[in-house]
VMD Tcl script that builds the backbone (N, CA, C; Angstrom):
set m [mol new atoms 321]
animate dup $m
set s [atomselect $m all]
$s set {name element resname resid chain x y z} {
  {N N MET 1 A 0.975 -0.839 -0.039}
  {CA C MET 1 A -0.222 -0.133 0.039}
  {C C MET 1 A 0.970 1.257 0.107}
  {N N ASP 2 A 0.883 2.665 -1.036}
  {CA C ASP 2 A 1.264 3.723 -1.011}
  {C C ASP 2 A 0.283 4.778 -0.253}
  {N N ASP 3 A 1.252 5.606 0.834}
  {CA C ASP 3 A 0.480 6.516 0.995}
  {C C ASP 3 A 1.682 8.267 0.641}
  {N N PHE 4 A 0.219 9.032 -0.318}
  {CA C PHE 4 A 1.201 9.722 -1.128}
  {C C PHE 4 A 0.302 10.897 0.423}
  {N N TYR 5 A 2.548 11.386 0.243}
  {CA C TYR 5 A 2.412 12.495 0.892}
  {C C TYR 5 A 3.280 13.327 0.935}
  {N N GLY 6 A 3.095 15.266 0.694}
  {CA C GLY 6 A 3.913 15.742 0.417}
  {C C GLY 6 A 4.883 15.794 -1.083}
  {N N GLY 7 A 4.051 14.993 -2.148}
  {CA C GLY 7 A 4.824 15.129 -3.529}
  {C C GLY 7 A 5.494 13.862 -3.115}
  {N N GLU 8 A 5.620 12.864 -1.992}
  {CA C GLU 8 A 6.356 11.640 -2.204}
  {C C GLU 8 A 5.454 10.348 -1.759}
  {N N ARG 9 A 6.243 9.114 -2.625}
  {CA C ARG 9 A 5.141 8.156 -1.892}
  {C C ARG 9 A 5.896 7.514 -0.866}
  {N N HIS 10 A 5.109 6.939 0.267}
  {CA C HIS 10 A 5.954 6.175 1.160}
  {C C HIS 10 A 5.641 4.939 1.306}
  {N N ARG 11 A 6.060 3.943 1.410}
  {CA C ARG 11 A 5.688 2.760 0.750}
  {C C ARG 11 A 5.224 1.877 2.281}
  {N N ASP 12 A 5.128 0.645 2.492}
  {CA C ASP 12 A 5.148 0.088 3.727}
  {C C ASP 12 A 6.393 -0.560 4.083}
  {N N ARG 13 A 7.295 0.750 4.863}
  {CA C ARG 13 A 8.714 0.413 5.219}
  {C C ARG 13 A 8.913 -0.384 6.700}
  {N N GLU 14 A 9.635 -1.037 6.832}
  {CA C GLU 14 A 9.737 -1.499 8.291}
  {C C GLU 14 A 9.220 -1.262 9.254}
  {N N GLU 15 A 8.664 -1.640 9.780}
  {CA C GLU 15 A 7.744 -0.950 11.211}
  {C C GLU 15 A 9.372 -1.272 12.793}
  {N N VAL 16 A 9.577 -1.054 12.879}
  {CA C VAL 16 A 10.522 -0.796 14.065}
  {C C VAL 16 A 9.701 -0.302 15.471}
  {N N PHE 17 A 8.317 0.542 15.905}
  {CA C PHE 17 A 8.273 0.423 16.305}
  {C C PHE 17 A 6.602 0.517 16.439}
  {N N SER 18 A 5.479 -0.251 17.821}
  {CA C SER 18 A 4.004 0.373 17.133}
  {C C SER 18 A 3.348 0.888 19.009}
  {N N LYS 19 A 2.763 1.528 18.454}
  {CA C LYS 19 A 1.981 1.873 20.289}
  {C C LYS 19 A 0.580 2.070 19.666}
  {N N ARG 20 A -0.524 1.334 19.902}
  {CA C ARG 20 A -2.036 1.398 20.029}
  {C C ARG 20 A -2.490 2.380 21.661}
  {N N VAL 21 A -3.267 3.133 21.088}
  {CA C VAL 21 A -3.796 3.855 22.392}
  {C C VAL 21 A -5.276 3.742 21.849}
  {N N ARG 22 A -6.394 3.481 22.592}
  {CA C ARG 22 A -8.013 3.552 23.010}
  {C C ARG 22 A -7.973 4.299 23.548}
  {N N ALA 23 A -9.006 5.359 22.857}
  {CA C ALA 23 A -9.322 6.406 23.976}
  {C C ALA 23 A -10.653 7.470 23.217}
  {N N GLY 24 A -11.357 6.355 24.161}
  {CA C GLY 24 A -12.710 6.310 23.837}
  {C C GLY 24 A -13.853 5.418 22.454}
  {N N LYS 25 A -14.294 6.838 21.584}
  {CA C LYS 25 A -14.976 6.156 20.398}
  {C C LYS 25 A -13.726 6.367 19.441}
  {N N ARG 26 A -12.421 6.582 19.656}
  {CA C ARG 26 A -10.522 6.607 18.325}
  {C C ARG 26 A -10.529 5.630 18.880}
  {N N THR 27 A -8.984 5.472 18.392}
  {CA C THR 27 A -7.786 4.865 18.407}
  {C C THR 27 A -6.648 5.299 17.737}
  {N N TYR 28 A -5.746 5.665 18.246}
  {CA C TYR 28 A -4.428 6.079 17.952}
  {C C TYR 28 A -3.144 5.511 17.450}
  {N N PHE 29 A -2.727 5.136 16.899}
  {CA C PHE 29 A -1.894 4.170 16.486}
  {C C PHE 29 A -0.551 5.483 16.246}
  {N N PHE 30 A 0.671 5.099 17.332}
  {CA C PHE 30 A 2.310 6.256 16.989}
  {C C PHE 30 A 2.488 4.697 16.160}
  {N N ASP 31 A 3.423 4.514 15.232}
  {CA C ASP 31 A 4.048 3.517 14.331}
  {C C ASP 31 A 5.387 4.400 13.862}
  {N N VAL 32 A 7.042 4.143 14.271}
  {CA C VAL 32 A 7.416 4.373 13.847}
  {C C VAL 32 A 8.330 3.528 13.022}
  {N N LYS 33 A 8.710 3.596 11.794}
  {CA C LYS 33 A 8.888 3.086 9.978}
  {C C LYS 33 A 10.510 3.364 10.462}
  {N N SER 34 A 10.921 2.723 9.148}
  {CA C SER 34 A 12.418 3.272 8.857}
  {C C SER 34 A 12.506 3.255 7.412}
  {N N THR 35 A 13.536 4.019 6.849}
  {CA C THR 35 A 13.636 4.475 5.110}
  {C C THR 35 A 14.326 3.314 4.823}
  {N N ARG 36 A 14.094 3.622 3.349}
  {CA C ARG 36 A 15.933 2.930 2.865}
  {C C ARG 36 A 16.981 2.910 3.457}
  {N N GLY 37 A 17.297 4.505 3.163}
  {CA C GLY 37 A 18.594 5.240 3.954}
  {C C GLY 37 A 19.259 4.761 5.415}
  {N N ASN 38 A 18.085 4.350 6.424}
  {CA C ASN 38 A 17.986 3.378 7.762}
  {C C ASN 38 A 17.821 5.234 9.066}
  {N N ASP 39 A 16.848 5.955 8.335}
  {CA C ASP 39 A 15.966 7.282 9.303}
  {C C ASP 39 A 14.577 6.043 9.512}
  {N N TYR 40 A 14.347 7.231 10.034}
  {CA C TYR 40 A 13.133 7.050 10.979}
  {C C TYR 40 A 12.297 8.389 11.132}
  {N N TYR 41 A 11.159 8.408 10.833}
  {CA C TYR 41 A 10.322 8.687 10.854}
  {C C TYR 41 A 8.394 7.745 11.894}
  {N N LEU 42 A 7.869 9.151 11.932}
  {CA C LEU 42 A 6.710 8.490 12.778}
  {C C LEU 42 A 5.439 8.762 12.109}
  {N N ILE 43 A 4.463 7.748 12.491}
  {CA C ILE 43 A 3.384 8.291 11.598}
  {C C ILE 43 A 2.060 8.117 12.750}
  {N N LEU 44 A 1.733 9.135 12.770}
  {CA C LEU 44 A 0.318 9.121 14.144}
  {C C LEU 44 A -1.081 9.035 13.102}
  {N N THR 45 A -1.463 8.170 13.565}
  {CA C THR 45 A -3.269 7.694 13.127}
  {C C THR 45 A -3.700 7.687 13.805}
  {N N GLU 46 A -5.584 8.658 13.893}
  {CA C GLU 46 A -6.399 8.225 14.486}
  {C C GLU 46 A -7.431 7.301 13.472}
  {N N SER 47 A -8.470 6.457 13.856}
  {CA C SER 47 A -8.432 5.481 13.507}
  {C C SER 47 A -10.368 5.909 14.760}
  {N N LYS 48 A -11.454 5.763 13.461}
  {CA C LYS 48 A -12.620 5.900 14.337}
  {C C LYS 48 A -13.694 5.236 13.475}
  {N N LYS 49 A -14.569 4.761 14.186}
  {CA C LYS 49 A -15.464 4.385 13.131}
  {C C LYS 49 A -16.486 5.324 12.737}
  {N N GLY 50 A -17.021 5.314 11.158}
  {CA C GLY 50 A -17.483 6.218 10.435}
  {C C GLY 50 A -19.535 5.950 11.103}
  {N N TYR 51 A -19.796 7.240 10.963}
  {CA C TYR 51 A -21.332 6.978 10.925}
  {C C TYR 51 A -22.299 7.184 10.338}
  {N N ASP 52 A -22.266 6.819 9.398}
  {CA C ASP 52 A -22.823 6.169 8.331}
  {C C ASP 52 A -22.656 5.653 7.446}
  {N N ASP 53 A -21.496 4.743 7.471}
  {CA C ASP 53 A -21.767 3.326 6.782}
  {C C ASP 53 A -20.688 2.553 7.675}
  {N N GLY 54 A -20.393 2.569 8.954}
  {CA C GLY 54 A -20.044 2.420 9.869}
  {C C GLY 54 A -18.521 1.466 9.485}
  {N N GLN 55 A -18.171 1.866 8.731}
  {CA C GLN 55 A -16.435 1.219 8.318}
  {C C GLN 55 A -15.359 2.410 8.929}
  {N N TYR 56 A -14.576 2.059 9.175}
  {CA C TYR 56 A -13.398 3.198 10.263}
  {C C TYR 56 A -12.493 3.716 8.753}
  {N N VAL 57 A -12.423 5.177 10.057}
  {CA C VAL 57 A -12.186 6.690 8.639}
  {C C VAL 57 A -10.757 6.250 9.387}
  {N N LYS 58 A -9.809 6.553 8.759}
  {CA C LYS 58 A -8.587 6.744 9.654}
  {C C LYS 58 A -7.639 7.958 8.973}
  {N N HIS 59 A -6.969 9.321 9.966}
  {CA C HIS 59 A -6.400 10.099 9.764}
  {C C HIS 59 A -4.895 10.009 10.003}
  {N N LYS 60 A -3.448 10.383 9.179}
  {CA C LYS 60 A -2.445 10.194 9.228}
  {C C LYS 60 A -1.482 11.308 9.091}
  {N N ILE 61 A -0.932 11.239 10.409}
  {CA C ILE 61 A 0.083 12.599 9.969}
  {C C ILE 61 A 1.294 12.204 9.760}
  {N N PHE 62 A 2.305 12.094 8.780}
  {CA C PHE 62 A 3.280 11.567 8.578}
  {C C PHE 62 A 4.590 12.764 9.559}
  {N N LEU 63 A 5.411 12.493 9.715}
  {CA C LEU 63 A 6.050 13.213 11.099}
  {C C LEU 63 A 8.159 12.657 11.351}
  {N N TYR 64 A 8.595 14.061 10.504}
  {CA C TYR 64 A 9.854 13.376 10.296}
  {C C TYR 64 A 10.950 14.184 11.326}
  {N N LYS 65 A 11.994 12.984 12.030}
  {CA C LYS 65 A 12.804 13.607 12.891}
  {C C LYS 65 A 13.181 15.366 13.041}
  {N N GLU 66 A 13.282 15.443 12.218}
  {CA C GLU 66 A 13.789 17.673 12.611}
  {C C GLU 66 A 12.338 17.828 13.035}
  {N N ASP 67 A 11.196 17.674 12.725}
  {CA C ASP 67 A 10.220 18.336 13.525}
  {C C ASP 67 A 10.225 17.920 14.283}
  {N N PHE 68 A 10.346 16.610 15.308}
  {CA C PHE 68 A 10.027 16.157 16.379}
  {C C PHE 68 A 10.171 17.447 18.003}
  {N N ASN 69 A 10.954 17.958 17.827}
  {CA C ASN 69 A 11.006 18.914 18.915}
  {C C ASN 69 A 9.596 19.913 18.395}
  {N N LYS 70 A 8.890 21.012 17.244}
  {CA C LYS 70 A 8.736 21.427 17.625}
  {C C LYS 70 A 7.029 20.961 17.464}
  {N N PHE 71 A 6.684 20.347 16.571}
  {CA C PHE 71 A 5.747 19.039 17.147}
  {C C PHE 71 A 5.411 18.607 18.396}
  {N N LEU 72 A 6.214 18.948 19.617}
  {CA C LEU 72 A 6.249 18.562 20.866}
  {C C LEU 72 A 5.629 19.542 21.674}
  {N N SER 73 A 6.456 20.654 20.755}
  {CA C SER 73 A 6.183 21.413 21.832}
  {C C SER 73 A 5.375 22.525 21.326}
  {N N GLY 74 A 4.488 22.149 20.623}
  {CA C GLY 74 A 3.344 22.890 19.681}
  {C C GLY 74 A 2.341 22.173 20.513}
  {N N LEU 75 A 2.440 20.971 20.779}
  {CA C LEU 75 A 1.454 19.841 20.823}
  {C C LEU 75 A 1.163 20.478 22.140}
  {N N GLN 76 A 2.394 19.998 23.186}
  {CA C GLN 76 A 2.004 20.505 24.792}
  {C C GLN 76 A 1.803 22.292 25.196}
  {N N GLU 77 A 2.391 23.460 24.516}
  {CA C GLU 77 A 1.419 24.012 24.584}
  {C C GLU 77 A -0.075 24.341 24.286}
  {N N ALA 78 A -0.479 23.325 23.408}
  {CA C ALA 78 A -2.295 23.585 23.223}
  {C C ALA 78 A -2.463 23.257 24.403}
  {N N ILE 79 A -2.203 21.632 24.554}
  {CA C ILE 79 A -2.947 21.243 25.799}
  {C C ILE 79 A -2.390 21.529 27.267}
  {N N ASP 80 A -1.732 21.994 27.426}
  {CA C ASP 80 A -1.340 22.595 28.671}
  {C C ASP 80 A -2.671 23.879 28.202}
  {N N TYR 81 A -2.627 24.626 27.464}
  {CA C TYR 81 A -3.746 25.715 27.624}
  {C C TYR 81 A -5.423 25.073 27.528}
  {N N VAL 82 A -5.648 24.079 26.865}
  {CA C VAL 82 A -7.139 23.599 27.070}
  {C C VAL 82 A -7.173 23.585 28.502}
  {N N LYS 83 A -5.900 22.406 29.351}
  {CA C LYS 83 A -6.365 22.254 30.274}
  {C C LYS 83 A -5.919 23.238 31.258}
  {N N THR 84 A -5.085 24.667 31.343}
  {CA C THR 84 A -5.652 25.189 32.105}
  {C C THR 84 A -6.152 26.542 32.407}
  {N N GLU 85 A -6.098 26.938 30.804}
  {CA C GLU 85 A -7.083 28.240 30.188}
  {C C GLU 85 A -8.874 27.651 30.019}
  {N N LEU 86 A -9.103 26.806 29.780}
  {CA C LEU 86 A -10.503 26.546 29.265}
  {C C LEU 86 A -11.232 25.856 29.605}
  {N N MET 87 A -10.021 24.910 30.323}
  {CA C MET 87 A -11.438 23.597 30.844}
  {C C MET 87 A -10.381 23.250 32.363}
  {N N PRO 88 A -10.108 24.321 33.482}
  {CA C PRO 88 A -9.212 23.681 34.529}
  {C C PRO 88 A -9.811 22.557 35.330}
  {N N ASP 89 A -10.953 22.766 35.578}
  {CA C ASP 89 A -11.876 21.735 36.161}
  {C C ASP 89 A -12.575 20.057 35.316}
  {N N TYR 90 A -12.718 19.922 34.537}
  {CA C TYR 90 A -12.456 18.414 33.904}
  {C C TYR 90 A -11.311 17.882 34.728}
  {N N ASP 91 A -11.601 16.379 34.820}
  {CA C ASP 91 A -10.969 15.782 34.648}
  {C C ASP 91 A -10.299 14.363 34.310}
  {N N TYR 92 A -9.203 14.940 33.741}
  {CA C TYR 92 A -8.222 14.943 32.737}
  {C C TYR 92 A -7.998 12.604 33.181}
  {N N ASP 93 A -7.764 12.694 34.381}
  {CA C ASP 93 A -7.411 11.211 33.864}
  {C C ASP 93 A -9.195 9.596 34.707}
  {N N ARG 94 A -10.061 10.447 33.806}
  {CA C ARG 94 A -11.447 9.676 34.417}
  {C C ARG 94 A -11.233 8.553 34.212}
  {N N GLN 95 A -10.631 8.732 32.143}
  {CA C GLN 95 A -10.794 7.375 31.570}
  {C C GLN 95 A -9.365 6.201 31.606}
  {N N GLU 96 A -8.087 7.128 32.450}
  {CA C GLU 96 A -7.638 6.448 32.982}
  {C C GLU 96 A -7.795 5.130 33.743}
  {N N ARG 97 A -8.657 5.797 34.531}
  {CA C ARG 97 A -9.769 5.060 36.124}
  {C C ARG 97 A -10.405 3.597 35.715}
  {N N GLY 98 A -10.586 4.069 33.896}
  {CA C GLY 98 A -12.131 3.431 33.307}
  {C C GLY 98 A -13.593 3.956 33.890}
  {N N ASP 99 A -13.305 5.111 33.993}
  {CA C ASP 99 A -14.891 6.366 33.885}
  {C C ASP 99 A -15.451 6.116 33.308}
  {N N ASP 100 A -14.418 6.568 31.789}
  {CA C ASP 100 A -15.546 6.213 30.796}
  {C C ASP 100 A -15.842 4.740 29.778}
  {N N ASP 101 A -16.825 4.696 30.317}
  {CA C ASP 101 A -18.093 3.274 29.291}
  {C C ASP 101 A -18.262 3.366 27.888}
  {N N THR 102 A -17.384 3.862 26.985}
  {CA C THR 102 A -17.502 4.178 25.599}
  {C C THR 102 A -16.344 3.055 25.358}
  {N N PRO 103 A -17.264 2.090 23.934}
  {CA C PRO 103 A -16.639 1.107 23.832}
  {C C PRO 103 A -14.635 1.165 22.871}
  {N N PRO 104 A -14.062 1.079 22.865}
  {CA C PRO 104 A -13.328 1.055 22.578}
  {C C PRO 104 A -13.288 1.214 20.588}
  {N N ALA 105 A -12.091 2.348 19.645}
  {CA C ALA 105 A -12.481 1.065 17.832}
  {C C ALA 105 A -11.520 -0.076 17.898}
  {N N SER 106 A -11.776 0.070 16.734}
  {CA C SER 106 A -10.397 -0.989 16.508}
  {C C SER 106 A -9.704 -0.038 15.106}
  {N N TYR 107 A -8.847 -0.612 15.022}
  {CA C TYR 107 A -7.495 -0.257 13.842}
  {C C TYR 107 A -8.605 -0.464 12.811}
}
mol reanalyze $m
mol bondsrecalc $m
mol representation Tube
mol addrep $m
């Protein structure tokens, strides 16, 4: 399978690491893959069941090593802003305790 991104084709490369995170109706995948040149990149995938046809819909982001720090910094800043400024009283740990009874999605 080929994924088209940014004018380049990314064929399935060797998977080096994979982590699945189930979060309510969505599942997130963090996949580290290697290139032919023995370099590495991260694919972030969100998978959720479609409302109309029941098929799983996937959205992918390809993240390259030169962007790791900037991406992480921006993500952390956005999360911190929501947690402290917009929703400081929300219990962000409730799903980890099992308080969320939403069934998990699958890949």
